[in-house]
N, CA and C atoms as an extended XYZ file, in Angstrom:
351
Properties=species:S:1:pos:R:3:atomname:S:1:resname:S:1:resid:I:1 pbc="F F F"
N         0.858       -1.164        0.000 N   UNK     1
C         0.000        0.000        0.000 CA  UNK     1
C         0.905        1.229        0.000 C   UNK     1
N         0.686        2.122       -0.944 N   UNK     2
C         1.513        3.314       -1.089 CA  UNK     2
C         0.861        4.507       -0.395 C   UNK     2
N         1.532        5.002        0.643 N   UNK     3
C         1.048        6.184        1.334 CA  UNK     3
C         1.552        7.432        0.614 C   UNK     3
N         0.772        8.509        0.709 N   UNK     4
C         1.171        9.800        0.151 CA  UNK     4
C         1.104       10.846        1.250 C   UNK     4
N         1.896       11.888        1.094 N   UNK     5
C         1.828       12.988        2.051 CA  UNK     5
C         0.749       13.977        1.615 C   UNK     5
N        -0.022       14.457        2.601 N   UNK     6
C        -1.027       15.474        2.286 CA  UNK     6
C        -0.368       16.847        2.263 C   UNK     6
N        -1.166       17.906        2.141 N   UNK     7
C        -0.620       19.261        2.034 CA  UNK     7
C         0.140       19.703        3.281 C   UNK     7
N        -0.083       19.002        4.414 N   UNK     8
C         0.624       19.315        5.659 CA  UNK     8
C         1.810       18.389        5.900 C   UNK     8
N         2.103       17.527        4.941 N   UNK     9
C         3.229       16.612        5.080 CA  UNK     9
C         2.924       15.366        5.889 C   UNK     9
N         1.652       15.132        6.186 N   UNK    10
C         1.248       13.957        6.966 CA  UNK    10
C         1.018       12.786        6.010 C   UNK    10
N         1.591       11.618        6.347 N   UNK    11
C         1.385       10.427        5.519 CA  UNK    11
C        -0.058        9.956        5.616 C   UNK    11
N        -0.676        9.737        4.474 N   UNK    12
C        -2.073        9.307        4.417 CA  UNK    12
C        -2.186        8.036        3.571 C   UNK    12
N        -3.078        7.125        3.974 N   UNK    13
C        -3.290        5.922        3.168 CA  UNK    13
C        -3.978        6.267        1.853 C   UNK    13
N        -3.948        5.357        0.886 N   UNK    14
C        -4.618        5.602       -0.394 CA  UNK    14
C        -6.117        5.834       -0.201 C   UNK    14
N        -6.724        6.622       -1.097 N   UNK    15
C        -8.158        6.922       -0.962 CA  UNK    15
C        -9.052        5.690       -0.882 C   UNK    15
N        -8.765        4.650       -1.653 N   UNK    16
C        -9.615        3.452       -1.588 CA  UNK    16
C        -9.510        2.758       -0.233 C   UNK    16
N        -8.345        2.822        0.378 N   UNK    17
C        -8.194        2.250        1.722 CA  UNK    17
C        -9.137        2.971        2.682 C   UNK    17
N        -9.207        4.288        2.553 N   UNK    18
C       -10.120        5.071        3.381 CA  UNK    18
C       -11.571        4.733        3.062 C   UNK    18
N       -11.876        4.569        1.780 N   UNK    19
C       -13.250        4.275        1.364 CA  UNK    19
C       -13.720        2.940        1.920 C   UNK    19
N       -12.855        1.912        1.855 N   UNK    20
C       -13.212        0.602        2.405 CA  UNK    20
C       -13.337        0.664        3.922 C   UNK    20
N       -12.609        1.554        4.545 N   UNK    21
C       -12.684        1.722        5.994 CA  UNK    21
C       -12.275        0.469        6.740 C   UNK    21
N       -12.972        0.177        7.817 N   UNK    22
C       -12.641       -0.974        8.658 CA  UNK    22
C       -13.465       -2.208        8.313 C   UNK    22
N       -13.863       -2.307        7.049 N   UNK    23
C       -14.747       -3.398        6.648 CA  UNK    23
C       -14.055       -4.753        6.559 C   UNK    23
N       -12.739       -4.785        6.473 N   UNK    24
C       -11.960       -6.012        6.264 CA  UNK    24
C       -12.295       -6.675        4.931 C   UNK    24
N       -12.974       -5.962        4.067 N   UNK    25
C       -13.329       -6.501        2.762 CA  UNK    25
C       -12.118       -6.470        1.845 C   UNK    25
N       -11.871       -7.583        1.182 N   UNK    26
C       -10.743       -7.665        0.249 CA  UNK    26
C       -11.179       -7.428       -1.197 C   UNK    26
N       -12.485       -7.425       -1.442 N   UNK    27
C       -12.999       -7.306       -2.801 CA  UNK    27
C       -14.156       -6.324       -2.844 C   UNK    27
N       -14.384       -5.779       -4.022 N   UNK    28
C       -15.566       -4.964       -4.286 CA  UNK    28
C       -16.250       -5.588       -5.493 C   UNK    28
N       -17.500       -5.968       -5.339 N   UNK    29
C       -18.264       -6.597       -6.421 CA  UNK    29
C       -19.546       -5.804       -6.601 C   UNK    29
N       -19.858       -5.473       -7.843 N   UNK    30
C       -21.104       -4.769       -8.124 CA  UNK    30
C       -21.801       -5.461       -9.291 C   UNK    30
N       -23.074       -5.793       -9.146 N   UNK    31
C       -23.783       -6.450      -10.243 CA  UNK    31
C       -23.867       -5.567      -11.486 C   UNK    31
N       -23.787       -6.207      -12.632 N   UNK    32
C       -23.906       -5.503      -13.907 CA  UNK    32
C       -25.222       -4.741      -13.988 C   UNK    32
N       -26.290       -5.347      -13.509 N   UNK    33
C       -27.602       -4.712      -13.531 CA  UNK    33
C       -27.562       -3.372      -12.794 C   UNK    33
N       -26.881       -3.332      -11.663 N   UNK    34
C       -26.778       -2.092      -10.889 CA  UNK    34
C       -25.976       -1.046      -11.657 C   UNK    34
N       -24.874       -1.457      -12.276 N   UNK    35
C       -24.056       -0.504      -13.024 CA  UNK    35
C       -24.802        0.030      -14.237 C   UNK    35
N       -25.583       -0.823      -14.903 N   UNK    36
C       -26.325       -0.383      -16.081 CA  UNK    36
C       -27.500        0.522      -15.714 C   UNK    36
N       -27.872        0.567      -14.434 N   UNK    37
C       -28.927        1.473      -13.987 CA  UNK    37
C       -28.400        2.899      -13.818 C   UNK    37
N       -27.095        3.041      -13.799 N   UNK    38
C       -26.492        4.362      -13.647 CA  UNK    38
C       -26.529        5.106      -14.979 C   UNK    38
N       -26.418        6.449      -14.941 N   UNK    39
C       -26.448        7.233      -16.175 CA  UNK    39
C       -25.315        6.852      -17.130 C   UNK    39
N       -25.529        7.093      -18.395 N   UNK    40
C       -24.531        6.736      -19.410 CA  UNK    40
C       -23.193        7.410      -19.158 C   UNK    40
N       -23.197        8.663      -18.664 N   UNK    41
C       -21.935        9.341      -18.374 CA  UNK    41
C       -21.150        8.585      -17.302 C   UNK    41
N       -21.831        8.118      -16.260 N   UNK    42
C       -21.181        7.333      -15.208 CA  UNK    42
C       -20.593        6.057      -15.797 C   UNK    42
N       -21.374        5.386      -16.661 N   UNK    43
C       -20.913        4.146      -17.280 CA  UNK    43
C       -19.663        4.396      -18.123 C   UNK    43
N       -19.636        5.504      -18.864 N   UNK    44
C       -18.454        5.830      -19.682 CA  UNK    44
C       -17.228        6.058      -18.799 C   UNK    44
N       -17.402        6.750      -17.663 N   UNK    45
C       -16.278        6.975      -16.741 CA  UNK    45
C       -15.787        5.660      -16.148 C   UNK    45
N       -16.724        4.780      -15.819 N   UNK    46
C       -16.347        3.464      -15.292 CA  UNK    46
C       -15.541        2.693      -16.337 C   UNK    46
N       -16.014        2.685      -17.571 N   UNK    47
C       -15.309        1.988      -18.654 CA  UNK    47
C       -13.912        2.564      -18.832 C   UNK    47
N       -13.794        3.892      -18.762 N   UNK    48
C       -12.473        4.525      -18.896 CA  UNK    48
C       -11.532        4.059      -17.781 C   UNK    48
N       -12.045        3.941      -16.576 N   UNK    49
C       -11.222        3.454      -15.468 CA  UNK    49
C       -10.806        2.003      -15.681 C   UNK    49
N       -11.729        1.170      -16.139 N   UNK    50
C       -11.392       -0.228      -16.401 CA  UNK    50
C       -10.376       -0.331      -17.537 C   UNK    50
N       -10.478        0.554      -18.533 N   UNK    51
C        -9.488        0.592      -19.611 CA  UNK    51
C        -8.111        0.969      -19.076 C   UNK    51
N        -8.070        1.894      -18.099 N   UNK    52
C        -6.793        2.266      -17.474 CA  UNK    52
C        -6.170        1.072      -16.762 C   UNK    52
N        -6.996        0.308      -16.059 N   UNK    53
C        -6.505       -0.889      -15.358 CA  UNK    53
C        -5.918       -1.866      -16.369 C   UNK    53
N        -6.637       -2.074      -17.467 N   UNK    54
C        -6.157       -2.997      -18.496 CA  UNK    54
C        -4.858       -2.497      -19.128 C   UNK    54
N        -4.773       -1.198      -19.397 N   UNK    55
C        -3.564       -0.623      -19.997 CA  UNK    55
C        -2.369       -0.749      -19.059 C   UNK    55
N        -2.611       -0.726      -17.754 N   UNK    56
C        -1.540       -0.891      -16.769 CA  UNK    56
C        -1.133       -2.357      -16.632 C   UNK    56
N        -1.834       -3.242      -17.345 N   UNK    57
C        -1.576       -4.686      -17.314 CA  UNK    57
C        -1.686       -5.275      -15.907 C   UNK    57
N        -2.640       -4.743      -15.163 N   UNK    58
C        -2.914       -5.276      -13.829 CA  UNK    58
C        -3.791       -6.510      -14.002 C   UNK    58
N        -3.196       -7.671      -13.923 N   UNK    59
C        -3.898       -8.927      -14.163 CA  UNK    59
C        -4.270       -9.571      -12.829 C   UNK    59
N        -5.526       -9.946      -12.703 N   UNK    60
C        -5.974      -10.659      -11.512 CA  UNK    60
C        -6.604      -11.974      -11.956 C   UNK    60
N        -6.688      -12.944      -11.057 N   UNK    61
C        -7.328      -14.208      -11.439 CA  UNK    61
C        -8.814      -14.024      -11.677 C   UNK    61
N        -9.419      -14.967      -12.349 N   UNK    62
C       -10.870      -14.983      -12.499 CA  UNK    62
C       -11.482      -15.463      -11.191 C   UNK    62
N       -12.666      -14.969      -10.893 N   UNK    63
C       -13.343      -15.334       -9.658 CA  UNK    63
C       -14.760      -15.790       -9.955 C   UNK    63
N       -15.262      -16.642       -9.093 N   UNK    64
C       -16.671      -17.036       -9.107 CA  UNK    64
C       -17.280      -16.382       -7.877 C   UNK    64
N       -18.288      -15.566       -8.060 N   UNK    65
C       -18.854      -14.790       -6.966 CA  UNK    65
C       -20.227      -15.328       -6.603 C   UNK    65
N       -20.456      -15.493       -5.306 N   UNK    66
C       -21.763      -15.885       -4.795 CA  UNK    66
C       -22.318      -14.743       -3.965 C   UNK    66
N       -23.609      -14.508       -4.098 N   UNK    67
C       -24.251      -13.476       -3.296 CA  UNK    67
C       -24.235      -13.888       -1.838 C   UNK    67
N       -23.923      -12.950       -0.964 N   UNK    68
C       -23.897      -13.224        0.468 CA  UNK    68
C       -25.327      -13.318        0.986 C   UNK    68
N       -25.535      -14.173        1.926 N   UNK    69
C       -26.853      -14.289        2.536 CA  UNK    69
C       -27.001      -15.623        3.227 C   UNK    69
N       -27.706      -15.614        4.327 N   UNK    70
C       -27.859      -16.846        5.099 CA  UNK    70
C       -28.599      -17.925        4.328 C   UNK    70
N       -29.391      -17.525        3.338 N   UNK    71
C       -30.147      -18.534        2.594 CA  UNK    71
C       -29.256      -19.433        1.750 C   UNK    71
N       -27.969      -19.093        1.639 N   UNK    72
C       -27.064      -19.877        0.812 CA  UNK    72
C       -26.278      -20.928        1.593 C   UNK    72
N       -26.295      -20.845        2.913 N   UNK    73
C       -25.520      -21.781        3.714 CA  UNK    73
C       -26.451      -22.610        4.578 C   UNK    73
N       -26.185      -23.877        4.631 N   UNK    74
C       -27.009      -24.781        5.430 CA  UNK    74
C       -26.086      -25.660        6.260 C   UNK    74
N       -26.404      -25.808        7.536 N   UNK    75
C       -25.630      -26.662        8.426 CA  UNK    75
C       -26.551      -27.780        8.895 C   UNK    75
N       -26.093      -29.010        8.771 N   UNK    76
C       -26.886      -30.169        9.182 CA  UNK    76
C       -26.008      -31.131        9.963 C   UNK    76
N       -26.653      -31.980       10.706 N   UNK    77
C       -25.941      -33.069       11.386 CA  UNK    77
C       -25.837      -34.253       10.433 C   UNK    77
N       -24.733      -34.979       10.547 N   UNK    78
C       -24.614      -36.197        9.752 CA  UNK    78
C       -25.729      -37.154       10.114 C   UNK    78
N       -26.016      -37.268       11.409 N   UNK    79
C       -27.084      -38.156       11.885 CA  UNK    79
C       -28.014      -37.329       12.760 C   UNK    79
N       -29.200      -37.050       12.278 N   UNK    80
C       -30.159      -36.195       12.981 CA  UNK    80
C       -30.526      -36.737       14.367 C   UNK    80
N       -30.451      -38.052       14.535 N   UNK    81
C       -30.872      -38.664       15.802 CA  UNK    81
C       -29.737      -38.795       16.813 C   UNK    81
N       -28.523      -38.453       16.416 N   UNK    82
C       -27.360      -38.628       17.291 CA  UNK    82
C       -26.780      -37.257       17.644 C   UNK    82
N       -26.928      -36.832       18.916 N   UNK    83
C       -26.445      -35.516       19.357 CA  UNK    83
C       -24.926      -35.399       19.243 C   UNK    83
N       -24.226      -36.509       19.267 N   UNK    84
C       -22.759      -36.460       19.182 CA  UNK    84
C       -22.275      -36.431       17.739 C   UNK    84
N       -23.193      -36.597       16.810 N   UNK    85
C       -22.835      -36.564       15.396 CA  UNK    85
C       -22.340      -35.167       15.033 C   UNK    85
N       -21.272      -35.106       14.268 N   UNK    86
C       -20.735      -33.783       13.930 CA  UNK    86
C       -21.566      -33.125       12.826 C   UNK    86
N       -21.492      -31.806       12.812 N   UNK    87
C       -22.230      -31.032       11.818 CA  UNK    87
C       -21.441      -30.960       10.514 C   UNK    87
N       -22.135      -30.725        9.441 N   UNK    88
C       -21.473      -30.402        8.186 CA  UNK    88
C       -22.201      -29.227        7.564 C   UNK    88
N       -21.466      -28.464        6.792 N   UNK    89
C       -21.999      -27.245        6.197 CA  UNK    89
C       -21.851      -27.336        4.691 C   UNK    89
N       -22.865      -26.891        3.981 N   UNK    90
C       -22.753      -26.844        2.536 CA  UNK    90
C       -23.475      -25.621        2.011 C   UNK    90
N       -23.127      -25.241        0.823 N   UNK    91
C       -23.717      -24.070        0.199 CA  UNK    91
C       -24.777      -24.515       -0.794 C   UNK    91
N       -25.953      -23.933       -0.681 N   UNK    92
C       -27.036      -24.214       -1.614 CA  UNK    92
C       -27.125      -23.030       -2.579 C   UNK    92
N       -26.904      -23.273       -3.845 N   UNK    93
C       -26.954      -22.209       -4.835 CA  UNK    93
C       -28.400      -21.910       -5.206 C   UNK    93
N       -28.738      -20.644       -5.197 N   UNK    94
C       -30.074      -20.221       -5.586 CA  UNK    94
C       -29.955      -19.125       -6.632 C   UNK    94
N       -31.015      -18.880       -7.317 N   UNK    95
C       -31.027      -17.841       -8.333 CA  UNK    95
C       -30.794      -16.484       -7.687 C   UNK    95
N       -29.943      -15.682       -8.302 N   UNK    96
C       -29.658      -14.341       -7.827 CA  UNK    96
C       -30.355      -13.358       -8.765 C   UNK    96
N       -31.384      -12.646       -8.307 N   UNK    97
C       -32.097      -11.737       -9.201 CA  UNK    97
C       -31.211      -10.622       -9.759 C   UNK    97
N       -30.113      -10.285       -9.073 N   UNK    98
C       -29.194       -9.266       -9.584 CA  UNK    98
C       -28.428       -9.773      -10.800 C   UNK    98
N       -28.380      -11.078      -10.979 N   UNK    99
C       -27.673      -11.636      -12.135 CA  UNK    99
C       -28.494      -11.534      -13.412 C   UNK    99
N       -29.752      -11.171      -13.306 N   UNK   100
C       -30.642      -11.058      -14.467 CA  UNK   100
C       -30.469       -9.691      -15.129 C   UNK   100
N       -29.270       -9.442      -15.655 N   UNK   101
C       -28.982       -8.112      -16.190 CA  UNK   101
C       -29.786       -7.773      -17.436 C   UNK   101
N       -30.288       -8.757      -18.154 N   UNK   102
C       -31.056       -8.474      -19.374 CA  UNK   102
C       -32.522       -8.175      -19.081 C   UNK   102
N       -33.052       -8.770      -18.016 N   UNK   103
C       -34.483       -8.607      -17.741 CA  UNK   103
C       -34.757       -8.167      -16.308 C   UNK   103
N       -33.724       -7.819      -15.559 N   UNK   104
C       -33.900       -7.434      -14.166 CA  UNK   104
C       -34.490       -6.042      -14.018 C   UNK   104
N       -34.989       -5.763      -12.835 N   UNK   105
C       -35.588       -4.467      -12.536 CA  UNK   105
C       -34.949       -3.919      -11.268 C   UNK   105
N       -34.048       -2.954      -11.444 N   UNK   106
C       -33.329       -2.386      -10.306 CA  UNK   106
C       -34.292       -1.771       -9.297 C   UNK   106
N       -35.318       -1.089       -9.766 N   UNK   107
C       -36.253       -0.431       -8.853 CA  UNK   107
C       -37.010       -1.446       -7.999 C   UNK   107
N       -37.243       -2.623       -8.531 N   UNK   108
C       -37.899       -3.672       -7.754 CA  UNK   108
C       -36.923       -4.269       -6.735 C   UNK   108
N       -35.673       -4.465       -7.143 N   UNK   109
C       -34.676       -5.073       -6.265 CA  UNK   109
C       -34.163       -4.108       -5.207 C   UNK   109
N       -34.170       -2.825       -5.540 N   UNK   110
C       -33.637       -1.812       -4.631 CA  UNK   110
C       -34.583       -0.607       -4.635 C   UNK   110
N       -35.677       -0.682       -3.902 N   UNK   111
C       -36.664        0.403       -3.911 CA  UNK   111
C       -36.093        1.759       -3.495 C   UNK   111
N       -34.996        1.764       -2.744 N   UNK   112
C       -34.416        3.027       -2.285 CA  UNK   112
C       -33.562        3.696       -3.368 C   UNK   112
N       -33.345        3.021       -4.507 N   UNK   113
C       -32.518        3.568       -5.584 CA  UNK   113
C       -33.148        4.836       -6.148 C   UNK   113
N       -32.342        5.882       -6.211 N   UNK   114
C       -32.778        7.147       -6.803 CA  UNK   114
C       -31.904        7.408       -8.010 C   UNK   114
N       -32.508        7.402       -9.180 N   UNK   115
C       -31.733        7.631      -10.389 CA  UNK   115
C       -31.104        9.013      -10.337 C   UNK   115
N       -29.773        9.068      -10.554 N   UNK   116
C       -29.114       10.382      -10.545 CA  UNK   116
C       -29.677       11.277      -11.641 C   UNK   116
N       -29.712       12.554      -11.335 N   UNK   117
C       -30.259       13.531      -12.295 CA  UNK   117
C       -29.346       13.724      -13.498 C   UNK   117
């Protein structure tokens, strides 16, 4: 992480570090449907930034992303009748309405969304 000095000579962390705050999040994921709900000018600026990343040859691995939510994880006992039986956990994949970028409705999925002027 590259720190920079502010106008007073104080070392400051990068702006994105500040933006993420104390979330401990290592990734930022945004559904395509959400990005396409933004104004065209915003989309063009986003594309320009992604083009800058590509031009810098910043290569990252491909990822498979699952939506967070308790409905995706299930914990069960190996033997329901045996209290000493150990638990096991598995992920149940369900349809993610945000993945429906061709036919999704942002206003239905996020009623608080206010289209920028």
